[in-house]
C-alpha positions in Angstrom: -71.4 67.0 28.2 -69.3 69.7 30.7 -70.2 69.2 34.5 -69.3 72.3 37.3 -67.2 71.2 40.4 -70.8 72.6 42.4 -72.2 69.6 39.9 -74.6 72.1 37.5 -74.0 70.0 34.3 -73.6 72.8 31.2 -74.8 70.5 27.5 -72.4 71.2 24.4 -73.1 71.7 21.3 -73.0 69.5 18.7 -70.1 71.8 16.7 -68.0 72.3 20.1 -64.5 72.7 19.6 -62.2 70.9 22.6 -59.9 74.1 23.5 -58.1 71.4 25.5 -59.8 71.2 28.5 -58.7 69.0 31.3 -60.8 67.7 34.2 -60.2 70.9 37.5 -59.5 73.7 35.2 -61.5 77.1 35.3 -64.2 78.2 32.7 -66.4 80.9 32.0 -69.5 79.3 30.2 -72.0 81.4 28.0 -75.0 79.6 28.7 -78.9 79.0 27.7 -81.6 77.5 29.3 -83.5 75.5 27.1 -86.7 72.8 28.7 -84.9 73.7 32.4 -81.3 72.3 31.1 -78.0 74.8 30.4 -76.9 74.6 27.2 -73.5 75.6 26.3 -73.7 78.8 23.5 -69.3 79.2 24.3 -66.3 77.5 27.1 -63.7 79.3 27.0 -60.8 78.3 29.4 -59.9 81.7 32.4 -56.6 81.6 33.1 
């Protein structure tokens, strides 16, 4: 699970490879909404 500062939560896929995410880093998230839940399809670090 990935939760943004604004409280929005995204379920990460089972095959998610952590690119070294740390609390407070900026990310870009591509997602689909399934059963009213956000499911991340891609997460990338923003520099």
